[in-house]
N, C-alpha and C positions, 0 to 999 in steps of 0.2 A: 394160196393156201389152202387149204380144206379144213374146215373148224367144225366143230361137234361142239353146239350152245345147247345147256343142259338146264331146264328153266320151267320152276312149275307153274308158270302163267303167262300170259304172251297176248297185247294188242295187237290187234282188234279182238279177238277169238275168247281169250278170258282174263278177267281185272280185277283186282282187288285193291292195287296202289302203285305206287311209281316203277316196282316191278316188271311190270309187264311193259308200261310203257319203254321202257330202255330195251328192252328181251324183245319188242316189238320195230324197233328202231334202229337197235346198232345194226344190226345183219343188213341191212337196205344199206347204211352209212360204209360199210366195212368194202363195199363189193368197188366201191372208188378207189380202195384200197389193195387189189386183188386177192381177197380175203373171202372166201365164198364156203358159205355159212349155211348148216343145215338142224334145222335148232329138232330136240327132240324133250316131247310135252307128253302129259297124261291124257289119256282120250275122255273126257269128262266129256256129258251128254252134249250140252253145247257146242264145244267144239266141234266133237263127231259130227254133229248135223251142220254146224256152217261149212266146213270143210269139204267139199264137190270132189267127185272123180278119184278117191283116195283108192290105191291100191294096196293089197297083202304082200310083204315082202319078205316076212318070215313069221313063222308060226312056232310057238312053243305048248306045247300039250302040257306041261307042268312045268309053270311058272311062278314056284314059292306057293304051290299045292293049288294052283288053280289056272286054266289053260289060259293065253295071253294070245298076242298077235300083234306086230310090229306094222303098221301102215305107213305108205309115203303119201304128200300131198303139196299143193299148191296154193294158199288165200294171200290177196292181197300184197304180192312182190317177195312173200315168205317161202322157203323150201323147209317143208315141214316132217318130220318123223315122230309119230303117234303112236303111244304103247296103249293099245286100247287091251285092257284089262279089266272087264266088266264086273270082277268079284270085287277090285280095287275103287273103282272110279264111277263106276255106274250106281253112282244114288243121289240125291234130291239132298241138295245145303250148296256150300261156297265149294273152294279147292281144297280148305281146311276144315269149314264146321260144318255141323249141321244146321237144319233149319231152327233148330232152338238158338244158333250163335255156340255150339258147345265144342271144344275141338272131338275131330273124329278119334274114337277112342285106337283106333290102328295109322294111324297116321304112321307112325314108326316104321311098318312096314310097307306102306304104300309109298314113301319116298324111298325107302331102302331098294325096294322094285325097282325104281324107277334109274338109279344110281349105277343097279348093278346092271342092267340093260347099256346105260351110256357105256358103263365101261366094258362091256362086251363086244360095244360096238367099235370102242378106242382098240379091242384086241383082236380084230380082225372079222366079227359075225356075219357082216355083209359081206361076198364076198369081188362086188365091185365098187363098191367105194370103204375109205376107210380114211378117219382126220387123220392129218400130220398134229394137231392137239386140240384137245377139249377143252371146252369155258362153263365153267360151272357159277349157280347163282345161289347167294343163301344157304340155311341148312338143309333147305329140302335139297340140295343136288348136291350137296357138299359131299356126303360119301364116297361121291363116283370114284376121288386120287383116291382113298384109302383101299377099296376094291379093286382100282388100278394097281395101288402099288403091289397086292397081292395076288396079281397077275402076272404069267408069264410071257403073254402076246401084249398085255398092255402095258406094263411098268418101264418101259422105254421111251412111252408117247407125254410130251411136255403135258401141265394142266395149269390154268389160272383160276381161280376162285377169286369173285366179284361179291365184296360186305356189301349187301347195303344199307341192312339194319343191324349192327351188333348184339341189339336187343335179343332179336330173337334167337335162340339157339339149338333149337331142337335137342333136347333133353327127355330122356327117356332111362327108363331100370334098365341095369347090365342085363338082364335075364333076355334081352333083344338080340345079344350078339347072337348068341347059338342059335335064332330061327334066321338069323339073312343073312347067313352064308360067308360069314368073315370067324376068319380064326381068334382064339380066346386074346391070343398074342397081342391084337387088339386092342384090349381092353388093360388099356396102362396109361400109367401118367403122359408118354410120349406121344400116345396117339386119342383114344376115343374116353377114356376116363377123367370122371370133373367132376371132383365134389360125392364120392357114390354113386354117382348116375354116368351115365353116357351123354354125350353132347355129338350130335353129326357136327355143326359145326367146328369145334375145338380138330373133331379128325379132318377137315379137310382144312384148318389152318397149317396145321402138323403136317398134311402130304402133299397140299397143291407146292407145283413149283414154282408160280408166283401169286400173291395175292394184291388184288387192287379192292380199294374203295372209293368210293361217289365225291371225295372231293379231298384237295390236298391237305386243307384244315381238318378234317376228319380224320385223317390218315394218322395226324398229329394227337390229335383229342383221346382214340382207343386205345393209346399206349401207357395212359395216365389210367394212372386207379379211381379217379373222377367219372371216367368216362370208357372205362376200357370191360365192366360190365363181369369183370372176375378170369378175362381175356385176357387182358395186357399185359401177363407175363408169357402169356404162349405167342402171342405175337409182337413181345419186347424180345424177346428169342431169334423171330428171322426180323431184324431191323433190313437187311440188303432184302428182303421178299417183297415187301410193302413199295404200294405205291398208291396215292391218290389221284385220280381222273375225273374232273365233272364232268356230272352229266349233260347230256345236251337234250334236246329237244328236236322231235320232228316237225317241222317249218311247213310241212305240208298240211299236217292233223291241224295243227294248232295256228290258224292264220286269218286272220280276221275278214281279210279282203274277199275269201276264198271259203269261208267256214259254211257248210250247210247247215249248223244250226241254228246262226244266225239270223233275225229277221230283216236286217239289215247290215251289208257287207261294208266294212270302210278300209282307210290306211292312214297313217297319222298325217297325209296332207288331206283328206276329208274325215276328220273327228266329230265335226258336227253332226254327221251322218249318225252318231252313238246314240243320241237323244232318243232316236226308234228302241234301240234294244233297251233303254233304260226303262221306257215306259213300260215295254214285255215285262221285263223283271219284275217289276215293283208289282203289277197285275199277277204275275204269277204266285206271288207269296202275297198277296191280296194286303199289301202295305199302301199309304197313302204318297199321294205325288207331291205334297209341297216341297218347297227348295228345303236342299240341305244334302249332303254327301252319302251317298250310299257305301257303309261298311259291310265286309264281307269274309266271309271265311267258307273254304271247301278242305276239307281237313277229317279225318279219325278225331273222335271228341275222345280223346284220351291224355294223362296227364304230361305222358313225352312232348306231344303236341301243343301243351298250355291250355286244352280246353279247360279247363278248369279259372282260367284268369282271363281268357275270356269271358266265364260267365260273369264274373267279377265285375267285367268294365262294362259288362251291354247296357246297362242301367243309366251309365253316364252318357253313353251315345245317345241313347233315346234321349236325355234328358237336353241336351246341348243342342236336338234340331237335328240329328244325323239319323240313319237309320241298319239296321243290322239286318245281315243275312246270312242265315246256317245251314249249311248242305253237309250231312254227315253224320256219323252213326259212331257209338264205343261204349264207353262206359256211363254205366244207368246214372249212375247220383248227377254226373255232367249232363248227361242229355234230359234229367226232369229239372234242373235249374234252369237251363238253357229254354226251354219250354215254359216254366213257371214264368221266368220274367217276362219272355214273350208274350203270354198269357195276361200280362199286368202292363203289356203297353202295345196294345193294338195298333195295327197300323203303321209303326213303327221299327216295331223288331219280329221279325220272320223266319223259323226254323223248321228245316225239314229232316228230318230222321230218315239218313237212307242217302244214297247215293244214285246218281245217274249222268249219264256222258253227257247227252242233251242241255241238262240244268247245267252241269258246272260251264260248258261252252258259254251257253248266257249270263252266267255269273260277270263272267270274263271281260263279255264284249258290254256290260251294262252296269256294274258298277264301280265307284272311284278309288274303291280301297281293298286291298285284299290282305286280311291280316293273319300271320305268323308267327305266332307267341312259342316256339319250339321251345323245351328245354333244351333236347340236343336233335339236330337236323342233320342228318348224314349226308345231304343234301339237297333235297328239297326239287322238287319241279313245280309246284303250283304257285312261285314268285317267278318262275321264270314264262309261265303262262301267259301270267297277270302282264308283267311290262311287255309283252308280245302285242297284249292288246289293249293297252295305254289305261291300265287298271294299276293303279300307285299300292306296292307294295308296304307293310308294316312290320317286321319282322326282327326275329333276337338275333342280336351277334354269336350265335354257332354257326361250325359244319359249315356247311356250303353256301348258308342265307350271307354268312359272313363274307362271300366269297364274290358274289353275285348280285347283292345288292349296295350301292356305292349312296353312304347316310347323305343326308341334303343339311348337310351344315352348311357353315356361311361358306367355308372356303372351296366345297365343292358345290356351292350354286354359284358363285362368281364364277367358277370353271365351266358350268354349264355341261358337268358332268354326272351330278347327283341323278338317283334312281327312285327312293324309296327315302326312307324311316328307318333306323336300325335302334335296338334301346339292347342297357348289357347293366346288372344280370337282367336272367328272364323271370320280376317276380311280376305283379298285379298292379302297384305300385307306377312302376319302372311303363310296362304299356298303356296305363294313363297317360300318362305325362308323351309318351310317344304318340299317342292320337291325338292328345292337343297340340300336338305340333304340325302334325297332319291336318286337323282342323282349320289350322292358322295359318298354312300354306295353301288349301282350299280355298279361303279368304280373299286369296288374292291370283283372280282368275289366268295372268300373264304368268303368274309364276309357277301354278300347275299347270301350265299349255305346257311351259319346259319341261319341268317334269314327267310330263307323260309323254313326250316326244322323244325325251331322251330316252326314256326306256322304248319307246317301239324300234329304234334304232339300234338297238344293243342286239351283238349277232350270239346268241347263244342256239344254233344249229349245232349237231351232231362232228363237225366237218376237223374241228380242232382236236377235238375228243376223240373221233375215230381215229384221226391221224397217230395218235399218241398210245390207242390200244392197239393198232396196226405195227407200230413201233416195237411196243411188248413181244406179240407175237413173230416179230421175225427177229427176235432177239432171244429166244427161247429156238427160236429154229433157222442154225446158219443156213445162207445161203437162200433164202428169201428174200425177196424185193419187196418194201412198201410206198414205193412211191404213187400219187395219184397214177388211176388210169391214163388221163386225161393228157398229164401229162408227160406221160412212158410213149403214148402212141405219137404225141405230140414231138420226141424226140427222135422216134423212128422215119 
């Protein structure tokens, strides 16, 4: 199966969150099921400088008002198609925001162009390669299937849209439709129109052949009015098209036995070596080395992620002898609250506004507890990284968090299957109670060691999830098989 994946970010080249981890890992896992994936990404400066031996395979003298070129290249096992459009992507800041953290005013155009080119590739733009199926991700590429529907060359090619977070929908004024090469008929309630605006994500929901989201629980949640974010009606109208597939993690990138970011490598048989990472982590955040558990969070500091609840509970963690480490950025009021609390408890609370991969790995390899108090969470990857590293998760019971963490209640502990602590509903008081449960368990070294061991043995590789994606592809492409390559070769 030849698959064109279309995404606005991809690890390890450009990353703002879990989307990049998924789009960077899934293509590698799908190779084992006979799916050969090329990924179309924007030509951001960092990406262009990181990918060597690029070759031009198509030139656009006038792509929505400016010249551009399509490049091909490879990077760490990824086959890439790079849309080098300097007028749209060659700028300071991140993929979506400028240096001041404000959305680029022309995001409507930047990602419409990416989707337009994806549709053109599906329609045969490249003479020597044409995909059998197109897989898009989130609002930034959701317009691809809208363009494909209105293309005589691409309207027969099936498409899959994966929703990583329904809260981000790509809403813009209706006036953009006339500027992005789509017919005015798309400005209707059965396509792009959304309460007087256009929603790129809604357009994808209405036109993609199949829709996936990143956990079965989240697939059920988003067809409800509570978590449907205004799109529950559009999703409910296509019940047979929506599937939930839990994300996996790259077991090579996130492996404490080989992790280059860890001062000391370890596995579940050598957990004593973890103490070295703990010392380095405390030093990195200028915290004291007194006895007590290290709680940590690696997250966007937003209402969705429960950052405000964390700020309310931070003081109690410090007062009962624990330590709290925070790595992330987000809403200014949450950042200010956490920094203020850290200022009152020097040596007990450390807050670093921002994100870097090395520190994230060190936190998982040195902290005792990872906290994820999300009000809603499509899947969540942080808790999966934490399990892999023996860092016990405390999570709210929602979305993928509810499916990947087994609560340490009496029955689960007796059965030796517990891996963390859940709480519901997502309130500061319930988070506080869950933290107390974790503190109590931490005081019993044998119980804590079992929790760590059970988490580290859990398998959240991409293998099962990749097979589900391959099965979905094959369902949309009659005649294609999706048996693992190794199994197929053995049969031969």
